[in-house]
NUFI-745554 format. One record per residue (C-alpha): residue number from 1; residue in one letter; x, y, z. Coordinates in steps of 0.2 Angstrom, whole numbers, padded with zeros to 4 digits, always signed. Last residue first. Layout:
N
 selum zalum  east north    up
   NUM     A     X     Y     Z
...
//
This chain:
380
 selum zalum  east north    up
   380     E -0326 +0101 -0028
   379     I -0322 +0113 -0014
   378     V -0340 +0119 -0013
   377     E -0346 +0101 -0012
   376     Y -0334 +0097 +0003
   375     D -0342 +0111 +0013
   374     T -0330 +0116 +0026
   373     A -0331 +0113 +0045
   372     G -0323 +0119 +0062
   371     V -0327 +0110 +0078
   370     R -0320 +0116 +0095
   369     A -0319 +0102 +0108
   368     S -0317 +0108 +0126
   367     L -0312 +0096 +0140
   366     I -0315 +0106 +0155
   365     G -0302 +0107 +0169
   364     M -0298 +0125 +0166
   363     V -0296 +0122 +0147
   362     E -0291 +0104 +0142
   361     K -0291 +0103 +0123
   360     V -0299 +0094 +0109
   359     N -0298 +0103 +0092
   358     I -0310 +0095 +0079
   357     E -0307 +0098 +0061
   356     Y -0321 +0093 +0049
   355     I -0323 +0092 +0030
   354     R -0341 +0091 +0024
   353     H -0352 +0081 +0012
   352     T -0365 +0075 +0023
   351     I -0368 +0080 +0042
   350     P -0359 +0078 +0058
   349     Y -0369 +0080 +0074
   348     F -0358 +0086 +0089
   347     R -0365 +0088 +0106
   346     G -0363 +0103 +0119
   345     G -0381 +0107 +0117
   344     S -0380 +0109 +0098
   343     C -0365 +0107 +0086
   342     D -0365 +0107 +0067
   341     D -0351 +0120 +0067
   340     G -0344 +0126 +0084
   339     S -0345 +0119 +0101
   338     F -0342 +0102 +0108
   337     V -0340 +0098 +0127
   336     I -0331 +0082 +0130
   335     E -0335 +0074 +0147
   334     S -0349 +0065 +0139
   333     P -0337 +0053 +0130
   332     A -0339 +0053 +0110
   331     D -0349 +0044 +0097
   330     F -0353 +0049 +0079
   329     S -0363 +0041 +0066
   328     P -0359 +0046 +0049
   327     A -0371 +0057 +0038
   326     G -0373 +0049 +0021
   325     A -0366 +0056 +0004
   324     G -0348 +0057 +0011
   323     T -0340 +0064 +0027
   322     R -0322 +0070 +0029
   321     F -0310 +0068 +0043
   320     N -0298 +0078 +0054
   319     V -0296 +0075 +0073
   318     I -0284 +0086 +0084
   317     S -0277 +0083 +0101
   316     E -0272 +0093 +0116
   315     I -0272 +0085 +0133
   314     G -0266 +0095 +0148
   313     S -0273 +0083 +0161
   312     T -0282 +0069 +0152
   311     E -0274 +0054 +0160
   310     E -0284 +0038 +0158
   309     P -0284 +0040 +0139
   308     L -0300 +0047 +0130
   307     A -0311 +0038 +0117
   306     I -0318 +0044 +0101
   305     A -0330 +0034 +0090
   304     L -0332 +0037 +0071
   303     S -0344 +0031 +0058
   302     T -0345 +0032 +0039
   301     I -0328 +0040 +0037
   300     L -0318 +0048 +0022
   299     G -0300 +0053 +0028
   298     L -0294 +0049 +0046
   297     I -0280 +0062 +0049
   296     Y -0276 +0061 +0068
   295     E -0266 +0075 +0076
   294     V -0257 +0070 +0091
   293     N -0250 +0082 +0105
   292     K -0258 +0072 +0120
   291     F -0267 +0056 +0115
   290     L -0285 +0053 +0109
   289     T -0291 +0035 +0108
   288     I -0298 +0030 +0090
   287     E -0312 +0020 +0084
   286     Q -0315 +0022 +0065
   285     E -0297 +0016 +0060
   284     S -0292 +0022 +0043
   283     T -0276 +0030 +0050
   282     E -0264 +0044 +0047
   281     V -0255 +0050 +0062
   280     M -0246 +0067 +0063
   279     E -0237 +0071 +0079
   278     T -0238 +0088 +0087
   277     A -0221 +0094 +0094
   276     N -0215 +0085 +0110
   275     E -0216 +0094 +0127
   274     K -0200 +0102 +0134
   273     L -0193 +0094 +0150
   272     A -0181 +0083 +0140
   271     L -0176 +0098 +0129
   270     A -0171 +0107 +0144
   269     S -0159 +0093 +0150
   268     E -0152 +0092 +0133
   267     L -0149 +0111 +0133
   266     A -0140 +0109 +0149
   265     S -0129 +0095 +0143
   264     L -0125 +0105 +0127
   263     S -0120 +0120 +0137
   262     N -0108 +0109 +0147
   261     E -0101 +0102 +0131
   260     T -0098 +0119 +0124
   259     E -0090 +0125 +0140
   258     E -0078 +0109 +0139
   257     I -0074 +0112 +0121
   256     S -0070 +0131 +0124
   255     K -0058 +0126 +0138
   254     F -0050 +0113 +0127
   253     L -0048 +0126 +0113
   252     E -0041 +0139 +0125
   251     N -0028 +0126 +0131
   250     E -0024 +0122 +0113
   249     L -0022 +0140 +0109
   248     A -0009 +0142 +0124
   247     E +0000 +0126 +0118
   246     L +0001 +0133 +0100
   245     D +0008 +0149 +0107
   244     E +0021 +0140 +0117
   243     N +0026 +0130 +0102
   242     K +0029 +0145 +0091
   241     A +0016 +0150 +0078
   240     L +0021 +0154 +0060
   239     L +0015 +0171 +0052
   238     S +0031 +0179 +0056
   237     T +0040 +0166 +0046
   236     E +0034 +0173 +0030
   235     L +0042 +0161 +0017
   234     N +0055 +0168 +0006
   233     G +0059 +0151 -0001
   232     Y +0077 +0153 -0004
   231     S +0083 +0135 -0002
   230     A +0098 +0127 +0007
   229     V +0100 +0109 +0009
   228     L +0106 +0103 +0026
   227     R +0116 +0088 +0031
   226     V +0116 +0085 +0050
   225     G +0130 +0078 +0061
   224     G +0134 +0094 +0069
   223     F +0135 +0105 +0053
   222     Y +0135 +0100 +0035
   221     Y +0129 +0110 +0020
   220     S +0121 +0105 +0003
   219     K +0118 +0116 -0011
   218     G +0101 +0119 -0018
   217     S +0101 +0138 -0015
   216     V +0119 +0144 -0012
   215     F +0125 +0151 +0005
   214     E +0139 +0163 +0007
   213     M +0152 +0162 +0020
   212     E +0164 +0176 +0024
   211     G +0152 +0187 +0034
   210     N +0165 +0186 +0049
   209     A +0152 +0177 +0060
   208     L +0149 +0164 +0046
   207     D +0168 +0162 +0043
   206     S +0170 +0159 +0062
   205     V +0155 +0147 +0063
   204     D +0162 +0136 +0049
   203     I +0148 +0127 +0040
   202     E +0155 +0111 +0032
   201     E +0152 +0110 +0013
   200     A +0143 +0095 +0006
   199     G +0147 +0086 -0010
   198     N +0153 +0071 -0002
   197     P +0146 +0069 +0016
   196     V +0155 +0077 +0031
   195     N +0158 +0064 +0044
   194     S +0149 +0056 +0059
   193     L +0131 +0058 +0052
   192     G +0116 +0057 +0063
   191     A +0104 +0067 +0052
   190     E +0102 +0067 +0033
   189     F +0092 +0079 +0021
   188     V +0087 +0092 +0034
   187     T +0079 +0107 +0024
   186     F +0087 +0124 +0027
   185     D +0079 +0141 +0023
   184     P +0091 +0154 +0015
   183     E +0099 +0170 +0022
   182     D +0096 +0187 +0016
   181     Q +0078 +0187 +0020
   180     N +0082 +0184 +0039
   179     A +0066 +0175 +0046
   178     V +0074 +0158 +0043
   177     L +0063 +0143 +0041
   176     F +0071 +0127 +0047
   175     L +0063 +0111 +0040
   174     D +0063 +0093 +0046
   173     G +0063 +0081 +0031
   172     A +0077 +0070 +0038
   171     H +0076 +0070 +0057
   170     I +0082 +0080 +0072
   169     E +0079 +0074 +0089
   168     S +0097 +0077 +0095
   167     N +0094 +0095 +0101
   166     E +0106 +0108 +0108
   165     N +0119 +0109 +0095
   164     I +0106 +0108 +0081
   163     Y +0096 +0122 +0089
   162     E +0111 +0133 +0090
   161     I +0116 +0131 +0072
   160     V +0099 +0135 +0066
   159     D +0098 +0151 +0078
   158     F +0115 +0156 +0070
   157     V +0107 +0154 +0053
   156     D +0095 +0168 +0057
   155     E +0079 +0172 +0066
   154     C +0073 +0154 +0067
   153     S +0056 +0145 +0065
   152     Y +0057 +0127 +0066
   151     V +0046 +0115 +0055
   150     R +0044 +0097 +0060
   149     S +0042 +0081 +0050
   148     K +0031 +0069 +0059
   147     G +0015 +0075 +0049
   146     S +0012 +0057 +0042
   145     A +0015 +0062 +0024
   144     L +0031 +0072 +0028
   143     R +0038 +0058 +0039
   142     Y +0033 +0045 +0026
   141     A +0041 +0055 +0012
   140     V +0057 +0057 +0022
   139     D +0058 +0038 +0027
   138     A +0055 +0034 +0008
   137     K +0070 +0045 +0003
   136     D +0081 +0036 +0016
   135     L +0075 +0019 +0011
   134     L +0078 +0023 -0007
   133     S +0096 +0029 -0003
   132     K +0099 +0013 +0007
   131     L +0093 +0003 -0007
   130     T +0104 +0011 -0019
   129     K +0119 +0009 -0008
   128     R +0115 -0009 -0005
   127     I +0114 -0012 -0024
   126     D +0131 -0004 -0027
   125     E +0139 -0015 -0013
   124     H +0132 -0030 -0021
   123     S +0144 -0041 -0010
   122     K +0155 -0029 +0000
   121     V +0148 -0034 +0017
   120     S +0153 -0052 +0013
   119     V +0142 -0066 +0021
   118     D +0134 -0071 +0005
   117     H +0149 -0070 -0006
   116     R +0160 -0080 +0006
   115     L +0146 -0094 +0006
   114     L +0145 -0093 -0013
   113     E +0164 -0095 -0015
   112     N +0163 -0110 -0002
   111     E +0149 -0119 -0012
   110     I +0158 -0116 -0028
   109     K +0175 -0124 -0021
   108     E +0166 -0138 -0013
   107     R +0157 -0142 -0030
   106     I +0174 -0141 -0040
   105     D +0183 -0153 -0027
   104     M +0168 -0165 -0028
   103     H +0170 -0166 -0046
   102     A +0161 -0183 -0045
   101     D +0158 -0188 -0027
   100     N +0140 -0192 -0030
    99     K +0143 -0204 -0044
    98     Q +0131 -0204 -0058
    97     N +0141 -0194 -0070
    96     H +0156 -0205 -0068
    95     E +0146 -0221 -0072
    94     N +0139 -0213 -0088
    93     I +0157 -0207 -0093
    92     S +0164 -0225 -0091
    91     T +0150 -0233 -0100
    90     T +0152 -0221 -0115
    89     I +0171 -0224 -0115
    88     Q +0169 -0243 -0115
    87     L +0157 -0242 -0130
    86     G +0169 -0231 -0140
    85     L +0183 -0243 -0136
    84     A +0174 -0258 -0142
    83     K +0169 -0249 -0158
    82     D +0187 -0243 -0161
    81     T +0194 -0260 -0157
    80     E +0183 -0268 -0169
    79     Q +0188 -0255 -0182
    78     L +0206 -0258 -0179
    77     D +0204 -0277 -0180
    76     D +0195 -0275 -0197
    75     I +0210 -0264 -0203
    74     L +0223 -0277 -0198
    73     D +0213 -0290 -0207
    72     F +0214 -0279 -0222
    71     A +0233 -0278 -0220
    70     T +0234 -0297 -0218
    69     C +0224 -0299 -0234
    68     L +0236 -0289 -0243
    67     E +0251 -0299 -0237
    66     D +0242 -0315 -0242
    65     Y +0239 -0307 -0259
    64     N +0258 -0305 -0263
    63     E +0261 -0292 -0275
    62     L +0261 -0277 -0263
    61     T +0265 -0261 -0271
    60     K +0248 -0253 -0274
    59     G +0241 -0261 -0258
    58     I +0255 -0254 -0248
    57     D +0251 -0236 -0253
    56     N +0233 -0239 -0249
    55     L +0239 -0246 -0232
    54     H +0249 -0231 -0229
    53     I +0234 -0220 -0232
    52     N +0223 -0231 -0222
    51     I +0235 -0230 -0207
    50     K +0233 -0211 -0207
    49     N +0214 -0213 -0207
    48     A +0215 -0226 -0194
    47     F +0225 -0214 -0183
    46     V +0212 -0200 -0185
    45     R +0198 -0213 -0182
    44     I +0207 -0219 -0166
    43     F +0210 -0200 -0161
    42     Q +0191 -0198 -0160
    41     Y +0188 -0211 -0147
    40     F +0192 -0204 -0130
    39     Y +0192 -0186 -0137
    38     K +0174 -0187 -0142
    37     K +0169 -0189 -0124
    36     V +0175 -0172 -0119
    35     E +0163 -0164 -0131
    34     K +0148 -0174 -0125
    33     A +0153 -0170 -0107
    32     N +0154 -0151 -0109
    31     L +0169 -0141 -0113
    30     G +0170 -0123 -0107
    29     I +0188 -0121 -0103
    28     G +0185 -0125 -0084
    27     A +0175 -0140 -0089
    26     P +0190 -0148 -0096
    25     S +0200 -0147 -0080
    24     D +0218 -0154 -0083
    23     A +0217 -0148 -0100
    22     L +0214 -0160 -0115
    21     S +0228 -0165 -0127
    20     Y +0231 -0182 -0119
    19     P +0213 -0186 -0122
    18     S +0217 -0189 -0140
    17     H +0214 -0178 -0156
    16     L +0231 -0169 -0154
    15     I +0239 -0186 -0151
    14     T +0234 -0191 -0169
    13     Q +0242 -0176 -0176
    12     N +0258 -0179 -0166
    11     I +0258 -0197 -0173
    10     E +0256 -0191 -0191
     9     E +0270 -0179 -0188
     8     E +0281 -0192 -0181
     7     T +0279 -0203 -0196
     6     I +0269 -0219 -0197
     5     K +0280 -0231 -0208
     4     F +0275 -0235 -0226
     3     K +0288 -0224 -0234
     2     D +0302 -0233 -0224
     1     M +0299 -0249 -0234
//
């Protein structure tokens, strides 16, 4: 009957499909809950299959029906056990997933790693360097756009070095223009450095004085905490103004502005005393009061009455109108003396179809009205 026994190999195969074969931390090797769950019941099916093979052999050899029924009862029991065990495993996994302390050690480890990552100065070091580079470039662009970058006129490279030694207010974007055509101009790329940056050559004053140092356009140089980029722009530095020259010009400009403002004030005072230019007034009113420096344009009238203001000293006024087919009535203060066309005895008598212009003006205390007329029928 040894051939019906479960072999060691079959037992090992069954164990390989059981929870015993799982790692201590299934999630660490990428297994999810569904996959882990299979290991708690899958081995039963494997084991049952092994048993079924042997039971099949038994069925072929057994002659006793009762023994065969016993074998089938054993299979039924195994199936029931398999079903019960499967339900138990599902319930246990669900309870495990709902617990707040499930995999607490894993959760704490993840939180600690994230915390160390957030506070570490080395985290995302490449991104930090890129951001710093972008900020530096943006600062240079901002200074150039806002006019905060400065231009310094220097005779030679020694003047550039001397200025860097004596001044701390040097910023990225500042420009050193060198008058010596054999030497380059320098643009400040970085300032406030403590070490020679990668790719930059330190300026040695001794080598420079001995003529042993040559500058290359586009190359970076370092001196006194400042990184400089050489460029042969050949700009005419003699045309650039120095600070003292600009200050003198600024003083002259302010002086000129002050003199101009004084002249404008005097001109405004003079204009305040000047009489206004003649004002043109179009109206259809047939009763008007004459005012100083006003010209009235009345159009076609059938009657007209002229009045004077309370103050007539220096008055000058003009009245224009046209008459139609009927002679209009006309009334004016007796102080006004009329002369000219259609006037008689100091009075004015307008007639039909004419265009009149009356110029009223005070002359030596007398209000004189000079009348000029044009036949409207002739014009038509």
